[in-house]
N, CA, C and O of each residue as an XYZ file, in Angstrom:
940
protein
N       0.336     17.070     17.631
C       0.994     16.305     16.577
C       0.002     16.013     15.461
O      -1.146     15.655     15.721
N       0.444     16.164     14.228
C      -0.407     15.924     13.071
C      -0.228     14.486     12.618
O       0.798     14.151     12.025
N      -1.204     13.634     12.886
C      -1.080     12.228     12.545
C      -1.044     11.962     11.063
O      -0.502     10.941     10.640
N      -1.616     12.865     10.237
C      -1.621     12.644      8.791
C      -0.281     12.983      8.172
O      -0.059     12.695      6.996
N       0.627     13.593      8.940
C       1.945     13.975      8.430
C       3.033     13.245      9.195
O       4.087     13.813      9.480
N       2.781     11.988      9.528
C       3.745     11.222     10.298
C       5.088     11.143      9.588
O       6.129     11.048     10.237
N       5.071     11.182      8.243
C       6.321     11.085      7.495
C       7.282     12.209      7.845
O       8.498     12.027      7.778
N       6.754     13.367      8.217
C       7.607     14.500      8.553
C       8.419     14.259      9.814
O       9.426     14.929     10.042
N       7.997     13.323     10.622
C       8.653     13.080     11.898
C       9.716     12.004     11.796
O      10.367     11.689     12.792
N       9.911     11.429     10.610
C      10.902     10.368     10.448
C      12.290     10.997     10.267
O      12.894     10.921      9.197
N      12.761     11.606     11.324
C      13.972     12.419     11.238
C      15.221     11.587     11.003
O      16.249     12.134     10.603
N      15.166     10.273     11.239
C      16.338      9.444     11.045
C      16.576      9.103      9.582
O      17.605      8.515      9.248
N      15.656      9.457      8.712
C      15.827      9.161      7.300
C      16.958     10.010      6.735
O      16.995     11.222      6.947
N      17.875      9.377      6.020
C      19.053     10.064      5.498
C      18.633     11.039      4.408
O      18.184     10.612      3.345
N      18.768     12.333      4.647
C      18.326     13.348      3.683
C      19.188     13.374      2.428
O      18.860     14.063      1.462
N      20.289     12.628      2.438
C      21.144     12.599      1.247
C      20.709     11.523      0.257
O      21.294     11.403     -0.820
N      19.680     10.730      0.608
C      19.220      9.708     -0.332
C      18.807     10.361     -1.645
O      18.082     11.355     -1.623
N      19.247      9.830     -2.797
C      18.915     10.448     -4.095
C      17.421     10.604     -4.309
O      16.986     11.566     -4.942
N      16.636      9.685     -3.798
C      15.192      9.746     -4.033
C      14.576     11.013     -3.464
O      13.564     11.493     -3.975
N      15.170     11.558     -2.416
C      14.581     12.730     -1.786
C      14.730     13.978     -2.638
O      13.986     14.943     -2.462
N      15.687     13.970     -3.561
C      15.878     15.117     -4.442
C      15.307     14.873     -5.832
O      15.158     15.816     -6.609
N      14.986     13.628     -6.158
C      14.527     13.294     -7.502
C      13.064     13.668     -7.684
O      12.246     13.342     -6.824
N      12.701     14.347     -8.785
C      11.297     14.683     -9.012
C      10.440     13.452     -9.300
O       9.238     13.455     -9.036
N      11.049     12.412     -9.835
C      10.322     11.179    -10.130
C      11.248     10.010     -9.798
O      11.871      9.448    -10.699
N      11.348      9.636     -8.522
C      12.320      8.630     -8.103
C      12.145      7.308     -8.831
O      11.027      6.903     -9.150
N      13.258      6.644     -9.089
C      13.209      5.301     -9.657
C      12.736      4.326     -8.589
O      12.697      4.653     -7.403
N      12.380      3.137     -9.023
C      11.910      2.142     -8.059
C      13.036      1.743     -7.120
O      12.782      1.413     -5.961
N      14.286      1.765     -7.600
C      15.415      1.451     -6.724
C      15.635      2.550     -5.691
O      15.996      2.262     -4.550
N      15.421      3.802     -6.075
C      15.550      4.890     -5.117
C      14.460      4.815     -4.046
O      14.717      5.096     -2.876
N      13.249      4.437     -4.445
C      12.185      4.239     -3.464
C      12.524      3.086     -2.520
O      12.241      3.148     -1.324
N      13.134      2.036     -3.070
C      13.561      0.914     -2.225
C      14.620      1.358     -1.226
O      14.657      0.855     -0.103
N      15.491      2.304     -1.621
C      16.491      2.833     -0.692
C      15.826      3.490      0.517
O      16.299      3.351      1.645
N      14.725      4.206      0.275
C      14.008      4.850      1.373
C      13.433      3.798      2.321
O      13.579      3.903      3.539
N      12.783      2.792      1.755
C      12.203      1.733      2.584
C      13.298      1.041      3.395
O      13.129      0.780      4.586
N      14.408      0.752      2.743
C      15.504      0.072      3.430
C      16.080      0.948      4.543
O      16.388      0.458      5.630
N      16.224      2.251      4.267
C      16.751      3.153      5.292
C      15.840      3.181      6.510
O      16.319      3.236      7.643
N      14.540      3.144      6.289
C      13.602      3.187      7.399
C      13.602      1.892      8.206
O      13.454      1.919      9.428
N      13.768      0.771      7.530
C      13.721     -0.486      8.266
C      15.012     -0.733      9.045
O      15.074     -1.635      9.880
N      16.036      0.067      8.772
C      17.299     -0.085      9.490
C      17.372      0.782     10.751
O      18.375      0.756     11.464
N      16.323      1.542     11.024
C      16.269      2.360     12.234
C      14.958      2.067     12.966
O      14.101      1.338     12.467
N      14.823      2.655     14.163
C      13.561      2.508     14.885
C      12.675      3.732     14.708
O      11.722      3.925     15.463
N      12.987      4.572     13.700
C      12.249      5.826     13.523
C      10.775      5.574     13.248
O       9.920      6.286     13.775
N      10.463      4.571     12.430
C       9.066      4.307     12.101
C       8.295      3.880     13.339
O       7.217      4.408     13.615
N       8.835      2.938     14.079
C       8.147      2.469     15.279
C       7.989      3.593     16.294
O       6.928      3.721     16.905
N       9.023      4.410     16.486
C       8.937      5.511     17.441
C       7.858      6.512     17.033
O       7.090      6.990     17.868
N       7.814      6.819     15.739
C       6.816      7.774     15.253
C       5.408      7.236     15.444
O       4.514      7.967     15.871
N       5.207      5.972     15.131
C       3.873      5.389     15.263
C       3.457      5.262     16.723
O       2.275      5.387     17.042
N       4.417      5.015     17.613
C       4.071      4.995     19.041
C       3.599      6.366     19.501
O       2.659      6.473     20.289
N       4.256      7.421     19.006
C       3.838      8.780     19.365
C       2.422      9.061     18.871
O       1.604      9.635     19.589
N       2.145      8.648     17.634
C       0.804      8.849     17.088
C      -0.215      8.037     17.880
O      -1.273      8.547     18.250
N       0.113      6.756     18.140
C      -0.818      5.891     18.848
C      -1.090      6.328     20.279
O      -2.135      5.998     20.839
N      -0.160      7.069     20.877
C      -0.341      7.540     22.241
C      -1.085      8.853     22.342
O      -1.279      9.372     23.441
N      -1.500      9.391     21.228
C      -2.175     10.693     21.186
C      -3.481     10.512     20.419
O      -3.450     10.322     19.203
N      -4.616     10.564     21.089
C      -5.890     10.285     20.431
C      -6.187     11.300     19.337
O      -6.814     10.963     18.333
N      -5.740     12.554     19.523
C      -5.977     13.554     18.477
C      -5.184     13.215     17.220
O      -5.709     13.297     16.109
N      -3.917     12.835     17.395
C      -3.097     12.452     16.245
C      -3.627     11.179     15.600
O      -3.611     11.051     14.376
N      -4.095     10.237     16.413
C      -4.651      8.996     15.871
C      -5.910      9.271     15.061
O      -6.107      8.693     13.991
N      -6.761     10.154     15.573
C      -7.984     10.497     14.849
C      -7.658     11.211     13.539
O      -8.320     10.993     12.525
N      -6.637     12.061     13.567
C      -6.248     12.769     12.355
C      -5.702     11.793     11.314
O      -6.032     11.893     10.133
N      -4.867     10.850     11.752
C      -4.355      9.832     10.836
C      -5.499      8.995     10.281
O      -5.528      8.700      9.086
N      -6.442      8.611     11.137
C      -7.580      7.815     10.677
C      -8.439      8.546      9.665
O      -8.971      7.932      8.740
N      -8.579      9.871      9.835
C      -9.391     10.657      8.905
C      -8.769     10.742      7.522
O      -9.475     10.977      6.541
N      -7.455     10.554      7.428
C      -6.764     10.578      6.139
C      -6.518      9.174      5.592
O      -5.936      9.013      4.519
N      -6.964      8.163      6.330
C      -6.720      6.766      5.970
C      -8.050      6.071      5.701
O      -9.111      6.685      5.817
N      -7.992      4.781      5.341
C      -9.234      4.090      4.990
C      -9.076      2.590      5.123
O      -7.968      2.055      5.159
N     -10.242      1.916      5.196
C     -10.290      0.461      5.110
C     -10.424      0.061      3.647
O     -11.331      0.519      2.953
N      -9.527     -0.787      3.187
C      -9.589     -1.297      1.815
C     -10.666     -2.385      1.727
O     -10.919     -3.070      2.717
N     -11.308     -2.557      0.559
C     -12.326     -3.616      0.434
C     -11.823     -5.018      0.773
O     -12.626     -5.885      1.118
N     -10.505     -5.262      0.683
C      -9.964     -6.568      1.060
C      -9.826     -6.711      2.575
O      -9.490     -7.786      3.071
N     -10.086     -5.629      3.308
C     -10.100     -5.717      4.758
C      -8.882     -5.163      5.458
O      -8.852     -5.131      6.688
N      -7.862     -4.719      4.713
C      -6.695     -4.163      5.394
C      -6.841     -2.654      5.570
O      -7.558     -1.987      4.825
N      -6.143     -2.142      6.571
C      -6.148     -0.710      6.834
C      -5.027     -0.055      6.039
O      -3.881     -0.501      6.083
N      -5.363      1.001      5.317
C      -4.392      1.763      4.530
C      -4.138      3.069      5.281
O      -4.914      4.020      5.177
N      -3.042      3.101      6.037
C      -2.715      4.267      6.852
C      -1.808      5.206      6.059
O      -0.666      4.869      5.746
N      -2.329      6.376      5.743
C      -1.601      7.345      4.923
C      -0.714      8.199      5.833
O      -1.195      9.094      6.528
N       0.588      7.906      5.814
C       1.520      8.597      6.705
C       1.922      9.967      6.182
O       2.443     10.783      6.943
N       1.694     10.239      4.905
C       1.996     11.553      4.349
C       3.231     11.560      3.471
O       3.846     10.519      3.235
N       3.591     12.743      2.987
C       4.725     12.914      2.078
C       5.977     13.274      2.856
O       5.924     14.013      3.839
N       7.111     12.740      2.401
C       8.385     13.178      2.964
C       8.593     14.642      2.600
O       8.324     15.028      1.462
N       9.057     15.458      3.520
C       9.136     16.908      3.296
C       9.879     17.275      2.023
O      10.982     16.794      1.764
N       9.242     18.148      1.225
C       9.869     18.654      0.014
C       9.953     17.670     -1.129
O      10.691     17.900     -2.087
N       9.206     16.569     -1.052
C       9.268     15.554     -2.106
C       7.861     15.131     -2.515
O       6.873     15.521     -1.893
N       7.793     14.329     -3.568
C       6.537     13.695     -3.971
C       6.500     12.235     -3.541
O       5.670     11.462     -4.019
N       7.398     11.862     -2.643
C       7.420     10.503     -2.120
C       6.456     10.415     -0.942
O       6.593     11.137      0.046
N       5.497      9.534     -1.063
C       4.487      9.361     -0.015
C       4.665      8.003      0.656
O       4.923      6.994     -0.001
N       4.522      8.002      1.958
C       4.646      6.775      2.738
C       3.277      6.342      3.229
O       2.438      7.172      3.581
N       3.061      5.044      3.250
C       1.851      4.538      3.874
C       2.124      3.166      4.464
O       3.081      2.484      4.095
N       1.266      2.785      5.381
C       1.368      1.514      6.061
C       0.106      0.720      5.761
O      -1.002      1.236      5.907
N       0.264     -0.523      5.344
C      -0.876     -1.421      5.160
C      -0.876     -2.424      6.307
O       0.105     -3.135      6.525
N      -1.978     -2.474      7.031
C      -2.104     -3.412      8.145
C      -3.180     -4.431      7.800
O      -4.370     -4.117      7.759
N      -2.733     -5.664      7.551
C      -3.647     -6.755      7.249
C      -4.005     -7.442      8.560
O      -3.142     -8.034      9.208
N      -5.255     -7.366      8.946
C      -5.717     -7.951     10.193
C      -7.154     -8.428      9.992
O      -7.814     -8.064      9.018
N      -7.617     -9.235     10.915
C      -9.005     -9.702     10.866
C      -9.891     -8.556     11.338
O     -10.299     -8.503     12.498
N     -10.182     -7.635     10.410
C     -10.811     -6.374     10.781
C     -12.335     -6.404     10.744
O     -12.987     -5.578     11.382
N     -12.909     -7.356      9.998
C     -14.349     -7.361      9.802
C     -14.810     -6.389      8.733
O     -16.011     -6.232      8.514
N     -13.847     -5.718      8.047
C     -14.197     -4.733      7.026
C     -14.080     -5.283      5.600
O     -14.338     -4.549      4.647
N     -13.700     -6.543      5.431
C     -13.517     -7.089      4.090
C     -14.862     -7.278      3.390
O     -15.789     -7.863      3.951
N     -14.956     -6.775      2.158
C     -16.146     -7.005      1.333
C     -15.786     -7.785      0.069
O     -16.671     -8.191     -0.684
N     -14.483     -7.996     -0.163
C     -14.012     -8.839     -1.247
C     -12.966     -9.784     -0.669
O     -12.222     -9.415      0.240
N     -12.912    -11.013     -1.202
C     -11.977    -12.000     -0.660
C     -10.753    -12.193     -1.538
O      -9.739    -12.711     -1.069
N     -10.823    -11.789     -2.807
C      -9.703    -11.961     -3.728
C      -9.298    -10.621     -4.319
O     -10.145     -9.833     -4.740
N      -8.001    -10.373     -4.346
C      -7.489     -9.145     -4.948
C      -7.669     -9.209     -6.461
O      -7.358    -10.224     -7.086
N      -8.173     -8.121     -7.050
C      -8.276     -8.042     -8.509
C      -6.896     -7.731     -9.087
O      -6.219     -6.828     -8.596
N      -6.462     -8.464    -10.127
C      -5.222     -8.052    -10.787
C      -5.327     -6.587    -11.225
O      -6.334     -6.176    -11.802
N      -4.300     -5.821    -10.952
C      -4.363     -4.380    -11.205
C      -2.949     -3.833    -11.316
O      -1.978     -4.491    -10.942
N      -2.851     -2.628    -11.833
C      -1.577     -1.914    -11.807
C      -1.819     -0.539    -11.197
O      -2.939     -0.211    -10.806
N      -0.759      0.260    -11.121
C      -0.862      1.598    -10.537
C      -0.282      2.628    -11.492
O       0.497      2.309    -12.391
N      -0.688      3.879    -11.267
C      -0.131      4.985    -12.050
C       1.183      5.473    -11.456
O       1.784      6.418    -11.966
N       1.623      4.841    -10.397
C       2.858      5.227     -9.731
C       3.667      3.971     -9.427
O       3.115      2.887     -9.240
N       4.981      4.139     -9.384
C       5.848      3.033     -8.980
C       6.009      3.065     -7.460
O       5.835      4.103     -6.822
N       6.345      1.908     -6.898
C       6.504      1.861     -5.445
C       7.483      0.774     -5.042
O       7.793     -0.132     -5.816
N       7.957      0.886     -3.820
C       8.750     -0.156     -3.184
C       8.147     -0.416     -1.820
O       7.568      0.485     -1.215
N       8.277     -1.644     -1.327
C       7.661     -1.977     -0.049
C       8.417     -3.107      0.623
O       9.263     -3.764      0.016
N       8.092     -3.318      1.894
C       8.598     -4.460      2.632
C       7.636     -4.788      3.755
O       6.914     -3.917      4.240
N       7.626     -6.040      4.165
C       6.915     -6.424      5.380
C       7.769     -5.967      6.556
O       8.887     -6.449      6.737
N       7.251     -5.047      7.351
C       8.021     -4.557      8.498
C       7.738     -5.363      9.757
O       8.620     -5.516     10.601
N       6.518     -5.880      9.895
C       6.164     -6.719     11.036
C       5.157     -7.754     10.560
O       4.247     -7.445      9.790
N       5.328     -8.979     11.025
C       4.297     -9.973     10.781
C       4.621    -10.987      9.694
O       5.777    -11.205      9.334
N       3.554    -11.598      9.185
C       3.631    -12.749      8.288
C       3.889    -12.322      6.840
O       3.707    -11.153      6.500
N       4.311    -13.263      5.984
C       4.629    -12.941      4.585
C       3.383    -12.599      3.756
O       2.245    -12.871      4.137
N       3.669    -11.987      2.603
C       2.655    -11.715      1.597
C       2.946    -12.542      0.347
O       4.098    -12.833      0.024
N       1.872    -12.912     -0.345
C       2.009    -13.618     -1.620
C       1.795    -12.615     -2.755
O       0.779    -11.921     -2.788
N       2.750    -12.539     -3.683
C       2.701    -11.597     -4.800
C       2.648    -12.386     -6.104
O       3.437    -13.308     -6.310
N       1.721    -12.022     -6.977
C       1.616    -12.645     -8.300
C       1.639    -11.547     -9.356
O       0.908    -10.563     -9.245
N       2.471    -11.709    -10.378
C       2.509    -10.792    -11.517
C       1.820    -11.449    -12.709
O       1.909    -12.661    -12.906
N       1.133    -10.626    -13.499
C       0.362    -11.120    -14.643
C       0.748    -10.363    -15.914
O       1.260     -9.244    -15.868
N       0.485    -11.009    -17.042
C       0.563    -10.362    -18.350
C      -0.616    -10.811    -19.188
O      -1.106    -11.929    -19.035
N      -1.070     -9.936    -20.073
C      -2.130    -10.332    -21.000
C      -1.595    -11.380    -21.956
O      -0.511    -11.233    -22.521
N      -2.376    -12.448    -22.130
C      -1.941    -13.576    -22.947
C      -3.154    -14.329    -23.438
O      -4.090    -14.559    -22.671
N      -3.158    -14.719    -24.696
C      -4.292    -15.446    -25.264
C      -4.507    -16.782    -24.576
O      -5.615    -17.319    -24.588
N      -3.453    -17.319    -23.977
C      -3.553    -18.634    -23.340
C      -4.007    -18.547    -21.887
O      -4.103    -19.568    -21.206
N      -4.286    -17.349    -21.412
C      -4.594    -17.176    -19.996
C      -6.067    -17.283    -19.672
O      -6.873    -17.698    -20.504
N      -6.411    -16.901    -18.446
C      -7.785    -16.907    -17.964
C      -8.464    -15.606    -18.351
O      -7.859    -14.535    -18.292
N      -9.728    -15.707    -18.750
C     -10.434    -14.510    -19.225
C     -10.901    -13.649    -18.059
O     -11.421    -14.144    -17.060
N     -10.699    -12.343    -18.220
C     -11.132    -11.344    -17.245
C     -11.866    -10.232    -17.969
O     -11.710    -10.047    -19.176
N     -12.670     -9.493    -17.214
C     -13.203     -8.220    -17.684
C     -12.189     -7.141    -17.321
O     -11.771     -7.025    -16.169
N     -11.807     -6.363    -18.310
C     -10.844     -5.286    -18.050
C     -11.584     -3.959    -17.865
O     -12.540     -3.653    -18.577
N     -11.118     -3.195    -16.897
C     -11.636     -1.853    -16.631
C     -10.461     -0.881    -16.574
O      -9.326     -1.264    -16.290
N     -10.762      0.373    -16.850
C      -9.786      1.434    -16.628
C     -10.214      2.206    -15.387
O     -11.316      2.752    -15.322
N      -9.321      2.239    -14.409
C      -9.593      2.965    -13.165
C      -9.051      4.375    -13.311
O      -7.867      4.570    -13.584
N      -9.927      5.361    -13.126
C      -9.572      6.751    -13.421
C      -9.837      7.644    -12.214
O     -10.952      8.139    -12.046
N      -8.816      7.858    -11.363
C      -8.959      8.858    -10.294
C      -9.060     10.246    -10.916
O      -8.739     10.388    -12.096
N      -9.494     11.292    -10.180
C      -9.842     11.236     -8.762
C     -11.266     10.759     -8.485
O     -11.611     10.486     -7.335
N     -12.107     10.656     -9.536
C     -13.486     10.225     -9.287
C     -13.539      8.757     -8.902
O     -14.500      8.314     -8.272
N     -12.506      7.991     -9.278
C     -12.423      6.610     -8.847
C     -13.370      5.668     -9.552
O     -13.724      4.629     -8.995
N     -13.797      6.002    -10.774
C     -14.732      5.143    -11.497
C     -13.994      4.062    -12.271
O     -12.856      4.252    -12.700
N     -14.663      2.916    -12.442
C     -14.164      1.842    -13.293
C     -14.906      1.896    -14.631
O     -16.130      1.774    -14.674
N     -14.158      2.080    -15.719
C     -14.737      2.182    -17.047
C     -14.487      0.883    -17.814
O     -13.331      0.508    -18.008
N     -15.548      0.181    -18.258
C     -15.360     -1.074    -18.990
C     -14.468     -0.893    -20.209
O     -14.593      0.084    -20.948
N     -13.555     -1.860    -20.411
C     -12.610     -1.791    -21.535
C     -12.468     -3.151    -22.198
O     -11.380     -3.517    -22.643
N     -13.579     -3.914    -22.268
C     -13.561     -5.179    -22.981
C     -13.097     -6.334    -22.120
O     -13.044     -6.237    -20.894
N     -12.762     -7.426    -22.780
C     -12.288     -8.627    -22.091
C     -10.850     -8.919    -22.511
O     -10.455     -8.682    -23.652
N     -10.084     -9.438    -21.557
C      -8.695     -9.813    -21.808
C      -8.413    -11.125    -21.087
O      -9.080    -11.476    -20.113
N      -7.414    -11.837    -21.585
C      -6.952    -13.037    -20.905
C      -5.631    -12.732    -20.221
O      -4.744    -12.111    -20.807
N      -5.508    -13.173    -18.973
C      -4.303    -12.942    -18.182
C      -3.654    -14.269    -17.822
O      -4.330    -15.254    -17.526
N      -2.322    -14.270    -17.853
C      -1.546    -15.411    -17.373
C      -0.627    -14.955    -16.256
O      -0.030    -13.881    -16.336
N      -0.510    -15.773    -15.207
C       0.436    -15.488    -14.138
C       1.843    -15.774    -14.658
O       2.104    -16.863    -15.170
N       2.741    -14.812    -14.532
C       4.106    -14.976    -15.047
C       5.142    -15.026    -13.926
O       6.302    -15.354    -14.175
N       4.744    -14.706    -12.705
C       5.697    -14.778    -11.591
C       4.913    -14.882    -10.279
O       3.937    -14.160    -10.072
N       5.343    -15.771     -9.411
C       4.747    -15.929     -8.093
C       5.862    -15.920     -7.054
O       6.898    -16.558     -7.238
N       5.643    -15.199     -5.968
C       6.670    -15.141     -4.935
C       6.036    -14.861     -3.583
O       4.909    -14.375     -3.497
N       6.776    -15.174     -2.531
C       6.394    -14.797     -1.176
C       7.386    -13.770     -0.665
O       8.597    -13.949     -0.792
N       6.874    -12.698     -0.091
C       7.706    -11.613      0.412
C       7.675    -11.634      1.937
O       6.639    -11.414      2.564
N       8.847    -11.905      2.512
C       8.942    -12.024      3.948
C       9.481    -10.744      4.577
O       9.917     -9.828      3.880
N       9.445    -10.700      5.888
C       9.872     -9.516      6.619
C      11.284     -9.108      6.210
O      12.209     -9.920      6.214
N      11.428     -7.835      5.860
C      12.735     -7.286      5.516
C      13.101     -7.406      4.051
O      14.041     -6.747      3.608
N      12.390     -8.230      3.273
C      12.687     -8.368      1.851
C      12.052     -7.219      1.077
O      10.880     -6.903      1.279
N      12.822     -6.596      0.196
C      12.331     -5.461     -0.571
C      11.576     -5.935     -1.801
O      12.018     -6.838     -2.511
N      10.437     -5.313     -2.041
C       9.646     -5.571     -3.245
C       9.584     -4.288     -4.053
O       9.276     -3.226     -3.514
N       9.875     -4.381     -5.340
C       9.857     -3.231     -6.239
C       8.787     -3.450     -7.305
O       8.694     -4.534     -7.880
N       7.982     -2.427     -7.567
C       6.913     -2.558     -8.550
C       6.866     -1.314     -9.428
O       6.663     -0.205     -8.932
N       7.052     -1.498    -10.718
C       7.026     -0.389    -11.673
C       5.585     -0.038    -12.032
O       4.671     -0.845    -11.859
N       5.399      1.180    -12.535
C       4.097      1.562    -13.076
C       3.697      0.561    -14.162
O       4.524      0.111    -14.956
N       2.422      0.232    -14.172
C       1.919     -0.636    -15.236
C       2.102     -2.116    -14.985
O       1.600     -2.921    -15.770
N       2.802     -2.522    -13.924
C       2.962     -3.941    -13.614
C       1.668     -4.478    -13.023
O       1.239     -4.030    -11.960
N       1.050     -5.422    -13.694
C      -0.213     -6.002    -13.222
C       0.107     -7.048    -12.157
O       0.904     -7.955    -12.394
N      -0.509     -6.922    -10.992
C      -0.153     -7.777     -9.868
C      -1.326     -7.949     -8.915
O      -2.315     -7.218     -8.977
N      -1.196     -8.921     -8.045
C      -2.047     -9.048     -6.866
C      -1.135     -9.242     -5.664
O      -0.051     -9.814     -5.780
N      -1.583     -8.761     -4.506
C      -0.830     -8.923     -3.260
C      -1.827     -9.275     -2.167
O      -2.785     -8.540     -1.927
N      -1.594    -10.410     -1.501
C      -2.442    -10.824     -0.391
C      -1.620    -11.605      0.620
O      -0.579    -12.161      0.269
N      -2.072    -11.659      1.880
C      -1.350    -12.433      2.889
C      -1.288    -13.915      2.533
O      -2.224    -14.463      1.953
N      -0.187    -14.549      2.883
C      -0.087    -15.995      2.722
C      -1.131    -16.688      3.587
O      -1.742    -17.675      3.175
N      -1.328    -16.158      4.794
C      -2.343    -16.684      5.708
C      -3.204    -15.513      6.179
O      -2.741    -14.696      6.976
N      -4.454    -15.416      5.699
C      -5.312    -14.279      6.080
C      -5.553    -14.164      7.579
O      -5.955    -13.105      8.060
N      -5.313    -15.236      8.318
C      -5.547    -15.197      9.750
C      -4.408    -14.599     10.546
O      -4.543    -14.388     11.752
N      -3.271    -14.316      9.888
C      -2.108    -13.781     10.572
C      -1.977    -12.283     10.324
O      -2.360    -11.782      9.267
N      -1.442    -11.587     11.295
C      -1.233    -10.146     11.202
C      -0.023     -9.852     10.325
O       1.034    -10.462     10.487
N      -0.186     -8.908      9.393
C       0.901     -8.509      8.495
C       0.873     -7.000      8.324
O      -0.187     -6.408      8.122
N       2.053     -6.378      8.406
C       2.153     -4.931      8.237
C       3.241     -4.615      7.231
O       4.379     -5.063      7.379
N       2.898     -3.845      6.206
C       3.878     -3.480      5.183
C       4.041     -1.971      5.120
O       3.090     -1.218      5.330
N       5.267     -1.542      4.826
C       5.590     -0.139      4.602
C       5.774      0.076      3.115
O       6.498     -0.678      2.465
N       5.124      1.103      2.562
C       5.179      1.396      1.125
C       5.694      2.812      0.930
O       5.240      3.745      1.592
N       6.648      2.965      0.017
C       7.078      4.289     -0.443
C       6.706      4.383     -1.911
O       7.177      3.587     -2.723
N       5.857      5.358     -2.262
C       5.373      5.479     -3.635
C       5.756      6.828     -4.213
O       5.856      7.835     -3.511
N       5.967      6.808     -5.529
C       6.319      8.028     -6.236
C       5.091      8.754     -6.750
O       3.966      8.397     -6.401
N       5.295      9.770     -7.577
C       4.180     10.574     -8.073
C       3.340      9.848     -9.120
O       3.814      8.926     -9.786
N       2.084     10.280     -9.254
C       1.185      9.744    -10.272
C       1.657     10.153    -11.652
O       2.150     11.263    -11.849
N       1.503      9.250    -12.600
C       1.749      9.554    -14.006
C       0.659      8.852    -14.826
O       0.375      7.678    -14.590
N       0.055      9.544    -15.771
C      -1.006      8.956    -16.566
C      -2.365      9.235    -15.960
O      -2.480      9.627    -14.799
N      -3.405      9.024    -16.777
C      -4.766      9.363    -16.362
C      -5.547      8.170    -15.831
O      -6.521      8.347    -15.100
N      -5.133      6.951    -16.189
C      -5.873      5.775    -15.726
C      -4.935      4.579    -15.664
O      -3.803      4.625    -16.146
N      -5.438      3.503    -15.055
C      -4.650      2.273    -14.953
C      -5.613      1.093    -14.980
O      -6.742      1.225    -14.508
N      -5.207     -0.060    -15.517
C      -6.155     -1.169    -15.663
C      -6.411     -1.940    -14.380
O      -5.533     -2.099    -13.532
N      -7.650     -2.415    -14.269
C      -8.079     -3.338    -13.221
C      -8.809     -4.474    -13.921
O      -9.588     -4.236    -14.844
N      -8.563     -5.708    -13.489
C      -9.175     -6.873    -14.125
C     -10.045     -7.603    -13.102
O      -9.623     -7.861    -11.975
N     -11.260     -7.927    -13.519
C     -12.171     -8.658    -12.649
C     -12.743     -9.867    -13.377
O     -12.897     -9.860    -14.599
N     -13.051    -10.898    -12.609
C     -13.622    -12.105    -13.203
C     -15.076    -11.911    -13.591
O     -15.605    -12.649    -14.423
N     -15.729    -10.912    -12.987
C     -17.103    -10.593    -13.360
C     -17.124     -9.190    -13.954
O     -16.099     -8.509    -13.998
N     -18.300     -8.766    -14.411
C     -18.401     -7.458    -15.051
C     -18.883     -6.379    -14.090
O     -19.408     -5.349    -14.513
N     -18.703     -6.619    -12.803
C     -19.131     -5.677    -11.773
C     -18.174     -4.486    -11.724
O     -17.002     -4.630    -11.374
N     -18.689     -3.316    -12.078
C     -17.869     -2.111    -12.095
C     -18.014     -1.278    -10.828
O     -17.525     -0.151    -10.756
N     -18.688     -1.841     -9.833
C     -18.914     -1.097     -8.588
C     -17.636     -1.072     -7.758
O     -16.978     -2.098     -7.590
N     -17.291      0.098     -7.241
C     -16.171      0.235     -6.315
C     -16.732      0.356     -4.912
O     -17.522      1.253     -4.620
N     -16.319     -0.550     -4.054
C     -16.844     -0.555     -2.684
C     -16.397      0.694     -1.930
O     -15.337      1.260     -2.197
N     -17.227      1.100     -0.993
C     -16.871      2.234     -0.151
C     -15.624      1.909      0.662
O     -15.365      0.757      1.010
N     -14.868      2.948      0.953
C     -13.659      2.795      1.753
C     -13.756      3.711      2.967
O     -13.262      4.838      2.944
N     -14.394      3.223      4.027
C     -14.609      4.085      5.190
C     -13.309      4.474      5.875
O     -12.342      3.712      5.880
N     -13.299      5.670      6.454
C     -12.152      6.125      7.231
C     -12.086      5.362      8.545
O     -13.055      4.729      8.965
N     -10.929      5.436      9.182
C     -10.741      4.813     10.482
C     -10.998      5.835     11.581
O     -10.725      7.024     11.413
N     -11.514      5.371     12.687
C     -11.641      6.227     13.857
C     -10.292      6.286     14.571
O      -9.402      5.471     14.326
N     -10.166      7.258     15.446
C      -8.941      7.344     16.233
C      -8.731      6.101     17.084
O      -7.603      5.633     17.238
N      -9.814      5.568     17.636
C      -9.706      4.365     18.459
C      -9.255      3.163     17.626
O      -8.480      2.336     18.107
N      -9.734      3.061     16.381
C      -9.301      1.961     15.514
C      -7.819      2.070     15.200
O      -7.111      1.063     15.198
N      -7.340      3.282     14.935
C      -5.911      3.474     14.678
C      -5.110      3.051     15.905
O      -4.112      2.342     15.771
N      -5.520      3.465     17.078
C      -4.792      3.116     18.291
C      -4.757      1.604     18.509
O      -3.719      1.054     18.875
N      -5.892      0.928     18.285
C      -5.924     -0.529     18.482
C      -5.008     -1.231     17.491
O      -4.304     -2.171     17.860
N      -5.009     -0.784     16.230
C      -4.145     -1.401     15.225
C      -2.677     -1.220     15.578
O      -1.899     -2.173     15.534
N      -2.300      0.004     15.928
C      -0.897      0.269     16.237
C      -0.453     -0.514     17.467
O       0.686     -0.976     17.536
N      -1.343     -0.662     18.427
C      -1.017     -1.443     19.619
C      -0.753     -2.901     19.260
O       0.099     -3.551     19.865
N      -1.487     -3.412     18.274
C      -1.321     -4.806     17.872
C      -0.040     -5.032     17.075
O       0.623     -6.053     17.257
N       0.324     -4.091     16.188
C       1.413     -4.366     15.256
C       2.781     -3.950     15.769
O       3.785     -4.543     15.373
N       2.851     -2.940     16.646
C       4.154     -2.420     17.035
C       4.890     -3.405     17.947
O       4.291     -3.995     18.846
N       6.198     -3.576     17.706
C       6.979     -4.437     18.583
C       7.129     -3.806     19.961
O       6.926     -2.601     20.109
N       7.479     -4.593     20.969
C       7.670     -4.033     22.319
C       8.705     -2.917     22.314
O       9.718     -2.994     21.619
N       8.440     -1.894     23.090
C       9.345     -0.747     23.165
C      10.625     -1.139     23.916
O      11.519     -0.310     24.087
């Protein structure tokens, strides 16, 4: 079993969903995919299969990474024949955190997500505003992943919300946001469906002028197995 292509095994996903045929799915179409998955046990069954196979777990870990905030970003792969990619974020007390606060940022792709297991997440949306708090702005430019200084900007929080299990969250390209657990000590797992990249860079805002991007080490097969054992509901 190929752990990096777990998305291919989600056979319960309705192939008639418009997002599966759309070259650039809307955020609502991506939300349809997330909702379809949370209404079946296909995700849990697939992850149990991966977690029970050390080779598949190691393969998934090799395509995944620890985020500087300490959560595991498990790259499940693309849905067959589409540019829709699925991933799982597992927020746990991993010991891998090198930053404690999420930098306000946006993405070059739109996405939809939900908490599939565990505690809520806190989401804050921002806009540039003269009345806001001053940040250093950078342009993040994959694939090299460098942060390029782009002056200073002031940001104001324009929306705050908590996203609980089963609630759909939709995020358009260019929406500046932060996402973190309501309680860092609690386990939280989110499923994300993201569309294709558009544009060459996207902004990241930091309170300091540090342009260093922390390393994002891959996960071992054993780490993947331990995480999946912790987050998956009883069979």
